[in-house]
N, C-alpha and C positions, 0 to 999 in steps of 0.2 A: 504494500500500500504506500504509494508515493505521496504522503502527506506530512506536514510539519507536526511537531508535538502539540502545539496549541490547537491545530485543526482536529487532530485525533481526540484530544481532550474534550473539545466541544461536541464532537459526534457521540462520544461516550456519555457525556452529561445529558444528552437529549435522548439516548437510546432506551427503548423499553426492553423487556426480557428477550424477545425474539431478535430484535436488532442487535442487542449486546452479544448474543450467541454467535451471530454472523461476524460481528466485528472482532470478537475474541479469537475466532478461528483464523481470521485474516491477519491478525497481529501476533500470532503465536511465535513467529520467528523474529519479531522486532525486539531487539535487546536494549533499546534506548531506555534509560532509567525513567525518564519522564513518561514514556508510554506505559512501562510496566506499572508505575505508580497510578497512572490514570485508569488503567484496567482494574486495578485492585479497588480504587475508590468507587468506580462504577459498580463493581461486584457487590461491595458492601451496601451501597445505596439500594440496589435492587433486592438484596436479601432483606434489608430493613423494610422496604415497601411491601414485600411478600408477607413478612411477618405481621405487619400492620393490617394488611388485607385479611389475613387468616384470623387475627384477633377480632376484628370487626365482624367478620362472618360468623365467628363463634358466638358473639354476643347476640346477634339476631337469631341464630339457630337455637341457642339456649332458651330464649324466651318463647320461641315457637314450640319447642318441645314441652315446656311448662304448660302452655295453653292447650296443646294437643292432648296431654295427659288428662286434662279436665274437660275434654270434648269441645273446646272453643278455639277461636283463631284471633279474635280482636282483643288486644291487651292494652291496658292503660298502665304506664309506669308512673309511680309517685315517688317523690323525694322531697325532703325538707332541707332548707338552708336557714341558719340563724337560730338554732336551738339554744346555743350557749352565750350569745352576746349579752352585755349589760344594757344595751340600748337598741332601739329599733324593732321592727316587726319580725315575727316569724314568717317565712315565705315557703310555700309548698308549690312545687311544680307538678303538673299532670300532663302527660303527653301520650298520644296514640300515634305511632309511626306508621308509615306505609312500608310494609315488609318488602315490597318490590322496588323501593327507592332508597337504598342505604345511604346514610349520611356519614361521610368520612370524618374521622377524628373524634367520634363519640367516645366519651370516657367519663369516669368520675371527675367532677369539675375540679377537684383538688389536684388531679393529675394532669390537667390541661393548662398550658402556659396562659397567664392572664391575657396576653396579647392575642391569643387564639380563641379565647372563650366567646368574645363578641361575634366573631365570624361564624363559629359553629352554632351558637345559639340562634343567630339570624337564619341559618339554613334550617334549623329545626322549626322555627316559627313559620318559615316560608313553605316548607315541604311536608310537615306533619299533617296527618288527617285531622287532628284536633290538638289544641294545647291550651293551657291556662296557667296562670300564677295566682294563687290565693294568699291573702295575708291575714294574720292575727295581730292586732295592735298591742303595744306594750301594756296598756291598762287592762286589756282583756286577759293577757297572759298572767298578770298579777292577780286578777280576779278569779280565774278558773284553774290556774296551774298549767304546767307545760303539757302533761299528758292529755288533758282535755282540749287544750289548744291544738295539739297535733291532730287529734281525732276530728275536731271541728274543721280544720283546714283541709285535711285529706278528703273528708266527706264532701266539702264544698267543691273541691277540684273534680271529683267524680261527677257530681251533679252538673258542673259547668260544662264538662266535655259531653255528657249525654244530652244536655240541652242544645248542643250543636247538631244533634241527630246521629251521633255515633253510638251504636249499641255495643257496650263493652261486655265481653265474656269473662275476662280474668283481670283482676286488680293486682298488679305486682307492686309490692311495698318493700322498700329498702329497710332492712333492720328487723326488729323484733315484732311479734304479733301485737296488733292493736284491736283486733276483733271488731273492726268498724264496718265490715261488709262481708256477706257470705261468699263472695267471689275472691276474697283476699288470699294472696299467696305471698308469704314472706321469704325474702332472699337476703341472707346476711351478706353484707358488702355487695349488694345488688347493683350499685352504681358502677361497679367494675365488671359486672357479669351480664347485665341485661341492657340492651340498647335503649329501650324506652325509659328505664330508670335513669340511665346516664343522661339522656336528653332532658328529662325532668330536672335533674340536678343542675344542668347547665343553664337552662332558661330561668330557673329560680335564682341561681347564683348571680347571673348577670342582672336580672331585674332588681334583686334586693340591693346589689352594689349601687345601682343607679339611685335607688331610694335614699340610701345612706349618703351618697354624694350630694344630693339635694338638701338633705338635712344638715350637712356640713355648712352650707351657706346660711341656712335658717338659724342654726345654733352653733356659731363659730366658737373655737377654743377647745373643743373636745377631740379634734382630730378624726371626726367621722369619715372624712374623705379617704383616710388611709387605714384606720383600724376597723372601719365598718361596724362600729359598736362593740367590738370585742374588748376584753379587759386587758389591753396593753398597759404597760407601766405608765406611759404618758396619759392615757385615758383616765386611769384611776387617780393619777395625780391631779388632773383637771377637775375631777369630781370632788376631790377633797378641797380644792381651792375654790371652785365655783359653785359647788352644789349640784343637785340634779336638775336636768332640764325635762320638759314634758315628754320626751320620747325615751327616757330611762325606765327600765323595769325596776321598780322600787323593791320588789321582792328579791331581786338579784343584787341589790346594792346596799345591803345591811351594814357594810363597812363605812358608809359615808356618814361623816359626823354632821355635815350641813345638809339639811333636807333639800332645799331648793332656793334658787335665786329668781325663779320665774313665777 
């Protein structure tokens, strides 16, 4: 192959698996270090892409199997974001995916780079059969407790999706049983195993982050734009200095000496 190293590198960077196989055979006798390095980089890239495709296919297949075992095919994935923060709402995502239109990059939101979450969540919102994000506000969390708040938000998410005309056969819930619906199937660490739970995790995470960024402007000084309401050292120091604001969960903030400046 009478090509320069940069030309070969560019071809390898653009090659899919089939094109790489052809290029690799044609370059087998080329001993230039730059060429050998470029071939190896391309091989590793394609191996990583194949592994990611297999991981994603496995997530879709796993939830299809769970549904089939229960005689159904339409699943809603549910996941919560914001169980532990000192401030801000609890957010629950509910998503029904199109099994024939897989969305690349789906994973537990904690495993997805922040800069990628927006794009993937946007694809979920655009391509899912139905999706919703439901909130429970801090005052309601204080009033009923977290378990009841979770049950309330999960039930609201199911109702919102079914109100869009999507009949759900199986409810996939990340974590431990809540016994909120007879169709409930619990999957421990489900946001890394089931595509629809991962999708719910992502849309809820992105939506709640935006809520907290807006609250950062309304209630400056607590660092909500970065801590998203979680109990960072800076956030707790701000509570001690400034007191609680209206979006703090008072039942979570018993350490605060000063109740409120608002």
